[in-house]
C-alpha positions, -999 to +999 in steps of 0.1 A: +000+000+000+012+035-008+018+059+021+005+086-001-032+079+003-046+112+019-072+119+043-092+131+013-112+100+008-127+100+043-136+137+040-154+135+006-173+103+013-197+120+037-205+148+013-230+162-010-220+182-041-221+219-037-202+249-051-183+272-027-207+298-013-189+331-013-218+347+007-216+321+034-178+326+038-184+363+042-203+358+075-191+377+105-198+381+142-188+407+168-176+397+203-189+418+232-167+428+262-183+417+295-184+444+322-190+419+350-179+384+358-192+353+340-198+321+360-191+291+339-221+270+350-239+263+317-266+289+324-265+319+300-280+343+325-253+370+327-261+404+312-232+401+287-249+372+270-280+391+264-260+420+250-240+398+226-249+394+189-267+360+184-257+336+156-287+316+144-280+309+107-265+275+109-268+251+080-266+213+075-236+195+061-253+162+068-276+148+057-287+176+033-260+201+025-271+237+029-306+228+044-319+244+076-312+223+108-341+203+122-337+221+155-324+257+160-292+268+178-281+302+191-245+311+197-228+342+213-192+353+219-181+374+249-147+382+263-130+400+292-094+407+303-089+370+313-106+348+288-128+343+257-163+329+263-186+311+240-222+305+249-245+282+230-282+272+233-292+241+214-329+233+211-341+197+208-372+175+210-383+172+246-362+146+264-342+138+233-308+152+243-282+124+245-262+128+277-238+099+274-207+103+295-174+098+276-138+102+287-118+133+279-112+139+242-137+111+233-169+125+219-179+101+191-213+089+204-222+121+222-242+152+213-217+180+211-209+216+203-176+227+188-160+261+182-128+265+161-105+296+159-079+307+134-066+338+154-040+348+128-062+341+098-036+317+084-064+298+066-044+267+076-038+264+114-069+263+137-077+255+174-109+236+183-127+233+216-156+209+221-180+201+249-206+173+250-241+176+264-228+158+295-200+184+300-171+163+287-144+184+270-123+177+240-097+198+221-075+195+191-055+214+165-059+214+127-024+218+114-035+220+078-065+234+059-083+200+063-114+195+083-108+159+093-070+163+100-069+166+138-040+165+162-057+152+194-024+154+214-029+191+221-041+196+257-048+232+268-061+243+301-097+256+298-131+249+313-167+243+302-201+235+317-234+224+303-270+225+316-299+202+305-331+220+296-365+205+290-362+213+253-325+210+247-293+221+264-269+250+268-231+252+271-206+278+283-169+275+273-141+296+289-108+297+271-081+317+290-060+340+268-029+322+281-040+291+261-043+308+228-018+324+204-032+355+189-020+387+171-007+414+194-025+442+176-057+461+180-087+452+159-073+419+146-099+398+128-099+361+137-113+332+118-141+313+135-166+285+129-192+267+150-204+231+147-232+212+164-236+175+160-267+155+170-261+117+168-298+108+173-308+123+139-273+121+123-273+158+117-241+178+114-246+215+112-222+244+109-222+281+108-203+278+076-203+242+061-173+234+039-186+221+005-183+184+007-166+180-026-137+201-013-108+196+012-107+226+034-114+240+069-097+272+081-101+288+047-139+286+050-142+302+084-162+334+091-148+365+107-147+373+144-146+410+151-145+432+182-116+416+201-100+449+212-079+457+243-067+421+247-039+416+272-004+411+260+001+373+264+025+368+292+028+348+324+041+316+337+025+282+340+040+256+363+032+219+364+051+203+393+045+166+399+052+140+424+050+103+417+055+071+436+055+035+422+063+000+432+071-028+407+067-064+417+084-089+394+072-125+396+100-150+400+105-187+405+129-182+434+123-174+470+097-147+463+087-118+442+112-090+435+101-057+449+114-024+434+099+008+449+106+042+431+097+078+436+102+110+416+096+147+415+099+171+386+086+202+369+072+213+336+071+251+331+055+271+303+065+308+299+046+331+276+068+355+257+043+379+242+012+370+223+028+344+200+058+327+216+059+301+243+089+286+261+085+251+275+110+237+300+111+203+316+133+195+346+135+158+355+104+153+335+081+123+340+077+108+306+060+076+317+033+065+293+000+054+308-010+035+276+014+007+267+028+003+232+011-025+212+027-060+212+045-066+179+065-095+164+087-078+138+100-102+112+111-075+088+145-058+085+130-024+094+124-005+127+088-002+139+075+033+143+057+039+176+033+068+185+044+096+207+023+101+238+047+119+262+033+153+272+064+175+267+069+163+231+033+166+220+027+200+235+032+228+210+042+203+184+021+218+156+051+237+142+069+204+134+038+188+119+044+203+084+081+194+084+093+165+062+082+134+080+115+116+086+137+144+099+126+142+136+113+111+155+109+122+192+109+086+205+147+086+199+150+110+228+150+093+262+147+058+247+163+030+266+190+029+279+190+067+279+177+089+307+163+123+299+179+149+321+162+180+308+145+196+278+133+230+265+112+240+236+104+274+221+075+277+197+051+302+184+046+330+159+065+361+153+058+390+129+029+389+105+033+353+092+064+335+106+061+304+127+092+292+147+100+262+168+131+249+185+136+219+208+167+209+228+172+180+252+200+163+271+202+126+279+227+103+295+233+066+292+220+048+324+248+022+320+276+048+315+268+082+331+298+098+313+281+093+280+260+124+273+239+131+242+225+164+231+194+166+208+180+195+189+155+204+162+145+237+149+120+249+122+109+282+107+081+287+082+068+317+064+032+322+052+025+345+022-011+345+011-017+309-001+019+299-001+041+285+027+078+279+028+097+263+056+132+252+067+140+224+093+173+213+109+177+184+133+210+174+150+224+151+176+258+152+193+274+127+216+302+130+242+314+094+240+346+076+237+360+041+238+337+012+228+307+036+227+323+057+200+329+026+179+292+016+183+274+049+177+282+079+155+294+110+174+271+134+156+246+138+128+226+166+112+198+167+086+185+200+071+160+209+044+135+233+029+099+226+020+069+245+007+034+244-007+014+268-028-024+266-033-045+284-059-080+283-073-095+289-039-074+259-025-086+236-052-050+230-065-018+224-045+018+223-056+045+213-030+078+197-024+108+195-002+146+190-005+173+183+021+207+169+030+219+146+058+254+140+073+266+115+099+301+115+113+321+095+138+345+066+142+349+045+111+335+014+128+303+033+136+300+046+101+307+012+086+279-002+108+255+023+095+264+014+059+254-022+066+220-015+082+187-022+063+185+015+054+215+010+030+229-026+028+260-013+010+277-047+016+254-063-009+277-084-031+258-077-063+254-040-057+269-022-087+261+015-079+274+018-043+299-001-021+308-005+015+338+016+025+350+006+060+374+036+061+347+063+059+342+086+089+313+105+073+282+095+054+263+123+035+232+121+013+203+141-001+166+138-010+140+157-029+103+153-037+075+172-054+038+168-058+008+184-075-027+177-062-063+185-071-083+191-038-118+200-051-144+189-075-158+156-087-123+145-099-095+147-074-060+132-071-023+136-067+009+128-085+043+127-067+079+120-073+103+111-045+141+107-048+165+097-019+201+091-026+217+059-014+237+077+013+207+097+027+201+088+063+180+105+090+179+077+116+201+094+142+174+120+147+144+108+126+131+076+111+138+063+076+132+027+065+152+027+033+172+051+012+184+046-024+149+052-038+132+067-068+094+065-065+068+078-088+032+075-075-002+088-081-039+084-073-071+098-087-108+092-084-143+102-092-162+114-062-200+114-065-213+134-036-249+138-047-272+121-022-297+095-034-324+076-015-298+050-004-264+067-007-249+099+006-218+095-015-196+070-033-163+071-050-140+051-074-103+055-070-073+043-090-038+043-075-004+033-088+033+035-077+067+023-088+099+023-068+134+018-083+169+020-068+197+042-083+210+009-098+179+006-119+165-023-097+127-023-094+117-028-058+080-025-063+053-017-089+016-020-082-018-008-094-049-007-074-086+001-079-112+006-052-148+016-047-163+028-015-194+046-002-215+058+026-252+050+029-279+074+042-277+056+076-239+063+077-228+027+070-193+028+055-181+002+030-149-003+010-136-029-015-102-027-032-080-049-053-046-046-068-019-062-089+019-063-081+043-065-110+075-087-108+102-070-088+134-077-068+140-075-031+173-060-018+164-068+018+153-105+018+189-117+023+196-091+050+225-076+031+231-104+007+223-104-031+190-096-048+160-120-047+135-119-075+098-117-066+069-128-089+038-109-097+010-111-072-025-098-063-043-087-032-078-077-021-090-056+008-125-049+023-139-032+053-173-020+066-183-001+097-214+014+113-221+049+123-196+058+150-221+079+169-245+050+176-249+035+210-238+002+195-211+003+168-192-023+148-165-026+122-149-054+103-120-056+079-102-082+059-073-085+035-057-112+014-025-114-007-012-141-030+019-147-051+024-177-073+057-185-055+037-196-025+036-164-005+001-156+008-015-138+037-050-135+051-059-111+078-091-101+095-102-079+123-131-062+138-145-043+167-177-040+185-185-012+209-215-013+233-228+013+257-250-005+282-252+026+304-247+063+298-215+061+318-201+028+306-186+018+272-173-017+264-152-024+233-139-058+220-115-057+190-100-091+179-074-094+151-061-125+134-034-130+107-026-162+088+004-160+065+026-183+045+059-171+031+080-196+010+109-171+010+112-163+047+147-155+057+163-177+084+200-172+085+232-163+067+260-189+068+294-193+052+302-219+026+279-212-002+285-216-040+300-190-062+266-182-076+258-167-041+292-153-036+304-181-013+277-175+013+246-196+022+214-176+024+190-200+042+153-196+038+123-216+049+085-219+043+071-199+072+036-206+085+028-177+108-003-173+130-011-143+150-040-135+173-047-105+195-078-097+215-080-061+227-106-053+254-114-019+268-139-008+295-145+029+301-163+040+332-168+077+333-183+088+366-181+125+359-165+147+332-135+150+354-134+115+368-129+083+348-116+047+351-102+029+321-095-008+319-074-022+291-065-058+283-044-071+254-035-108+253-013-115+222+002-146+207+023-151+175+036-184+163+059-193+134+068-227+119+096-229+094+097-260+071+114-269+039+147-253+049+167-244+017+192-220+004+192-196-025+207-212-056+218-181-074+218-143-068+189-124-085+166-154-086+141-170-062+152-205-069+158-225-037+178-258-032+161-277-004+181-294+023+173-331+026+191-339+058+180-316+086+181-325+123+163-303+148+173-307+184+166-282+212+177-247+203+196-256+171+191-270+137+219-291+121+221-294+083+241-320+065+244-306+030+263-334+011+288-338+039+291-302+047+278-298+083+266-265+097+242-254+125+219-225+129+195-214+156+161-230+158+138-205+139+104-217+151+089-195+178+059-188+199+058-153+214+032-145+241+024-113+260-003-099+282-006-062+287-032-047+309-038-015+327-063+000+350-061+038+352-081+062+374-079+098+361-092+126+382-090+163+373-097+181+406-092+215+388-085+224+352-049+215+343-043+194+374-045+156+373-043+127+397-034+093+382-037+060+400-024+032+377-020-006+379-001-022+350+005-058+343+031-069+318+035-106+311+054-123+283+077-151+272+087-170+241+097-205+232+114-222+203+084-241+190+050-232+176+019-236+196-018-236+188-032-201+188-059-209+214-035-224+239-009-198+233-034-170+240-045-188+272-009-192+283-002-155+280-023-151+312+002-173+331+034-162+315+061-146+338+055-110+344+055-080+366+030-057+382+034-019+386+013+002+409+018+040+405+003+072+418+011+106+402-002+140+410+005+170+387-008+204+400-012+233+375-002+267+387-004+299+367+002+336+372 
């Protein structure tokens, strides 16, 4: 699958055709200054609300674009020297308001009201605040002019309250000026939009509804006037924390191993004017409440994991538009490193310049003299519909001895990027270019040349070669794209080039360099509702990747059809063909292996996410004549037996067979494989995971989450054989194979050699129980119990028994309590 598939498909599927409405986009509202205090209690009974200009002209986006809503709404905007206030009154049928209680930032099956701001009128960046009828808050950032592209990691400190009425509900939102970045000039005009969603009637209404055959959001906002005399944004926010934990490891000896721990630290946020913020972390607590998913990685590439640590996700919108592989924050503080401190400066200066810079220092827990410094900086300039940016990321290590031979002493990657949109955002042209450089001891640089990102040691590689004397490695990349973002026909074409020496892994994440990829997709999007369908689409997609040595890594073509019914059932079916290609990774640094043509199919379906009971299913299958095949299936069901309880069950299963599964590299092969044996086997892999979640939300500020993930993956290798000749997929099977204990002995015509037993069963059980209480906005008390079990063995087990055994595998329990208290002045 191409990584270039955009969020476009999900946005246009729930749409009805309409042309941009210039009159609607010209809407404006004037905020009123409050002369007395406003109590955020959900009752719009202060005098300021009566004096404010009401907004009543909302329109449907679903189900009938541009139509009047079934029930009216009334919205007002008020401000004072401390905060911006939004008051909303939503009418409904008597007793019909859905007051389901969800956890923070989860609003999918709740009736809700949302306000979005673009304070600088960037027509790109926007901040959204939402509250459900039950008083649960959610917030996110739009980092691009795309309605469905939401960064949910943003977590500002604000408050809201709701009140249930006989014929609907009302809401009050209070957003302190300290939580917003806004222009420091009198009479600035903000962008603003309002949204009300009623899941009972599947009605999505907006003050200004973006035409649903168009990808946009901030550029379609109305104008917010009257914000005069705003305070210069300044002040300090402190978030000190104290935590205590105890870890109990289960052992087979005299008893359980007990390891208590405690910590204190501080996060600080300093406002430097209206647009800039300095974040500082001293002995930060970067523990993650949600565990990473269990994975058995049989590829040659590193797995990318999501970032959930508060310091790195706060204010991260400046880095969101940077080239994706320059900076990967999970590198910082990863084991065995300990994060000593970090600081980040981000915000907006001048009329249209965004800046961001991050620096951090870590030390090796096993060698305290080994210190590493990390940094990344970005600046971008907006001019009308154009944006240009520059990014630099670097790492430097104070290391010597064996450490200097194992890791590079420094690295830097730098580049420029930009986009330009025209035709009212309907067309986009963009691209980026950059360079990378890594330096250090020749052993460290040689090791980098042999990683899966490069494999310079490949014996049949004719365009690059391993140089063990090098002390630097430098490369470059460039890419460009053109996209159509509006209308019945939309799509994108892109060209990406990465030189063989390009490498961002010291600071970022790059799977493979040495790449020339041409790709594109396009589709017909019918967004005119019928009696059965709200929308449907047909898409075509194709891509081809080659190395600088003219070796075709991948070529595929794919077609799909998908749609959304009037009851908001989603469906998708796709199929594709893969052309013959070669793999430069199958032998883990050995010669090329040819791969035959193949085919694959995919399908999924899901119900309306806002229903009390929701479901989703997905399936995929892949086949190659050489004997490689894979079938995967998954699904989820979510039930809400009570307004405060949600239960979700999500099983996944994978059944795969790979005749060309890598096993080992051994000496003594024939000349056709350069004197090396590349051992393969027919791998039968089975994988099963059963994710269970229970959410109990007692109040908007008090929730208990339970999470359970038993996981098992098994692999059986049969028909051990070796590659007969480089550049082919022909295998010579071993007839005399003895498997005993942890090793496999092969007698290949009198030549004896042994290799590790490849069969495996990997089991794990990860579970957490988290109590989260927010005694006041910005302050949080966590009480956490985590269970982490897991083991493996050198034989394959049945999936059912393996999953059951995960509950009794060796493990450890951690009980932790953390209190973080927000202070501001």
